[in-house]
N, C-alpha and C positions, 0 to 999 in steps of 0.2 A: 414547259409548259404551257395550255391555253385553256381557260375554264370561260364558260357559259354564263352570260347576265340575264337573267331575268327578272320582273317585279308586276306586281298588281294584276295576275291572272285572274282573278275572282271568279274561279273556275265552280262555282256556286250561281252567282249570279246571270253568267255566260253561260246558263247550263243547256242553253239551245247551241252553245257552240264549241262544243265538245275541244279540247288541246290535247295532244298527246307528243311528247318528246321522242320521234324514230327511235326502235329499237337499237338501231346501231350505231345511236348516240347517245346512250344513257350512261355511259360511262364515262362521256367528258365531266369533269369535274364542274359542278353546276352552283352559282351564286343569287340566291334567291332572295329578291329585299322585300318582304313582306307583302301581306295581302294575295296572298297566294287563294284564301277564301276566309269568308266571315264566320270563321269557328276550328279551332285543334283535329278536331276528328276527322274532316272535307279536307284538310290540308294538308294530313298526315296517308290520309288514304291517295291522295293527288303524287306527294312528292315519292311516296314506298314504289309506287305504281312508273314512275317515269325519270326518277334519278337512282344512279346509283352509289355516287360520291358525291359530297356537297356541302354548303352551308345555307342555313338560313335564319332570318328573323322575322319576326311577325310586324304585323301593320297594324294599322287605329282598328282594322275591322275585327279582328280580335274577338270582342265580346259580340257581334252580331248577331250571334248564335241564342244569345240570349233574348234575343227577341223573334227569334224562326220556330226557335224549338218551345216555347213557352206555349201551354202548361206541359207537353210531354216531359220533358228533361227541368230540374231545377235549375235555377240559374247559379252562374258562380261566379265568382271573383274572378278579378284578372290574376292573381295569383295562381288561382286551382287551372284557370286555362295555359297559363305558363307553364304550368307544371305538368301538365300534361306532354305537351309538345317537348319539354326538356325528358321527359321520361321516356318519349319515344326515339330522339333524337341525342342521346348522350354526349358526351366532351371527347370519350374514346372510339364513338361509333364512325362508320363509312360517312353518314352525315349527321352534323354537329346541328341544332340549335344555339344560337346567340342571343343571350340577354345577359344586359346588367342585372337585373331583378333576381334572375336564377342564377349569378358568380358566374359564370361561364362567358366569358365576352373574347376569347383568342382560340384559334385553331391554327397549328404550323401544318404546312403542307407541302412538299417539293421545296421547302426554301423559302415561301412566302409566308407571313404571318396575315393571315385573316384576322381582323377586328369588326367584329358587330354588334349590333343591339338596334332595338326600333327605335331609340333616343327623342320621339315625341319632340318639343319645342320650348323654347325657354320662354315665349312670348313679350319677346321684346322688339319684335320686326317691325320697321316705322313705314307707313306710308306717305307723302308728301302732301295728300289732299286731306285724307281723313284721320292719320295720326301721325303729325311731321316728328313726333318726338317720341315716336314707339313706346306711350303710355301703357303698362302692363295691365293696368287697374280697366282699361277702355277694352283691351285686348281679349283678355281673357270673358270681361262679359260679354263681348259678341262671339267669342267662341262658344261659349255655354250655352246660351242663347239661340245660335244656328245649328250646331253641329250633333249629329247623332251619336257620334262617342257618349257622350255625357247621359244619355238616355239610354243605352245598353247594357253599359259600361258601370260595375259595382268595385267597390272595394271593401274588404272587412277594415270597420273602426270600433273601437269601444262606444264611442260618442263622436257627433251627437248616433241617438238611436237610428236603427237601420229603416227602411224604405221596403215598399211591398209587401208588408205583414212579415218580414223576412229580419229580426234584430242581427243577424250577422253582417247585412248588405246596408251598405250605404252608396247613393250613387259615385262616381267617380267627378273629379271637379277639375277645371283648369290648373289647380294647385298641381296635381297628382300628375299632369302635364308637363310641368314643371321641372318636378322630382324627379321623374324618371329620367328625365334629360339631365337634370344636374347628376344623378347617378351614372346614366351612360359615360360623359362627358368627362368625369373623374376616373371611370373604370379605362377609359381609352387613354387617358393623361399616363398614366399609371402604367399601363402595358407598354404604351410609346415610347415613355423616358428610360423602360427598362430597356428595352430594344436598342434605342439608340446610345447607350451608354457600353456597349455589349461590343465586345474585339471586333466582330462580324457583323452587323446592323443587318437585319433580312430588309426585304423589300417589302411594306403593308399593303395592302388592300382594303379598304375601310368600307364596312356595308351600313348603311341604314336604311331606315324606312322611310322617314320624314326628311327632308333633302337641308343640307346646312350652308346652300349658298342659293337664293331668293332668287337669282337670273332666269328658274323655271319658272315661275309664278307670272312676269310676264311675255312667254313667248308659250303659251298651253291656252287653253279653254278657259282657262283661270281670269280672263281679261276677254271681253269681246273687240275690241280693238287695241291692236298693238300699239297704235299711233295715239291714240287716247282713251288709255287705260283706265277705265270706270267701270263697274260692276256692279252686283250687290255681291259678289264673292269674293270682292277686295275687301269686304268687311272684316271675315275670314281669314285674311293673311297667315297671320301669326298662328294659325292653328294647321298651316301648312310645309312652314319653313323656319330656318333662321340664317341667320347671316354669320357662318362661322368662317370665312374665307382668309381672315388675318390667323386662327387659330391653325387652318390646313396647312397653310404656308409657314407657321414655325416649326412643322415638324417635316424634319425634309425626307425620312424615311418614308413619306408617304408618298407611292406612287401610283394608285389607280382610286378613284372613290367611285363607289356603286350605290344610288340609292334608285327609288320611286316613290310614290304617293300622288304625282301630278301627272297625270292625264294627258296624255294627246298634244303632248309638247312638241314643237318646229321639228321637223327633223336634224335640222342643223346642228341643233342643242343636244340631242339624241345621246352623244358621243362628241365630246371636242378636249382640247389641253387647254387645261389651266394655267398660265403664266403666271410664278411665283416672282415677287420682288427681286428676291436676291438669287435666280438663277435656277433653272429644270422646272419640270412639266407636271402637272398633275392629270394624267386620264380621268375625265369626267366620263362616268354613262351611266344613262337611266333609258333602258329598256323596257318601257311600260304599256301593259295589253290595256288595262281600263276596261269599261261596258262597251261590246262590242258595237250591241245596238244603236249605240250613241255616236257611233262611227270613230274611237278614239284611238283604235288597232291600227288607225290607216296605213301608221308607219313601223307597226310593230314587226320584229322579225326572231321566229322563235331559233331561229342561227346567227347568235348575234355573239361573239368570241372575244375573249380580250387574251393577245398573244403578249406572255409575259417577257419576253427575251426583248423586244422593241418596246413595247408598252404601247399598243395600238389595238385599237379594232377592227377586227376580220369578221366581215358580214359574208353569208352565203346569198344569192340573188332569191327574192322571194318566187315561188313559184307563178307561172302565168295563172292558174286560179284564183292565187289567191289576190292578186292583183286584180283580177278583172271583180272579182269579187267586192272587193273593197270599195274599188271605183262606181259599182254599183250601188252600192249601199251609201254613200258620202253622196252622191245622187239624188237617192232618194231623200235622206236629211236636207238636201238643200232645198227639192221640193214642196218638202213637210215645211220647214221654215219661212218661204216664200207664201203658202199658204196660211202661214198663223198671222205674216205681215199684213 
């Protein structure tokens, strides 16, 4: 078996740069690691047109439709938005939506156990300069102050009273991030332990939107200079990733980990082997498209596959047309940056 890995397609934001999977490749099992778009209906439309078999998780942009569609559509809670995806992609369907909040985190395909959920973060990540002790309270404040997720995302709570003149709605908080992270991790643990205690454990492909490895943060546009990691984005590190390497290493059945969320990751970190302390490797894959007009897609490849016999990444070369266009976009962005400086 081989499966395709895609993430952060943002088909709504990138509407001027449409993306389609070639018709002859739509039957390949596809893993979508979140942020296909900023709303369930747009995601459903793109997935059903381009994917015949696969699994998907939602991303932090799931509630962004509350901003774009207001006042055309009534704002919806996170649970309501997830339910739309769950109904469109049921557990027994060819395409399945995985999320701990809907109760479906696993799907077995060709003897491989796919585990997935958006996951969010535990707000515990540390930064040697800004937050050396991983202070959760500081991370929560930075996250809620800077991230649009909390402006567009709503949850249903009886208390306190709702916002935006709707008593049913209250804005989501960093505490919700942590709760959903804990729920996902608990569901993963249960599924992994059940699998590893069986007579014939299945190889596991773990899928999240938010990375469980902070390595991506220091090798992407989330820092201005990898040799001098200091930028305003670092105040939001806890919103982007968690550090669960030891947890992943403790589960020997995990063979591959796929994630998204971090745009413009350096090419060598888009797929690599993470060595376990007790032997064996975990293949890590992050194939994010991001925002095209910002140049995030420079190394994105729609034909990025994982071979489950060797647990290696197989990529088809990018078409020359794409290489030329992306190089031109990068040069344009460099000229703009030089002008601003």
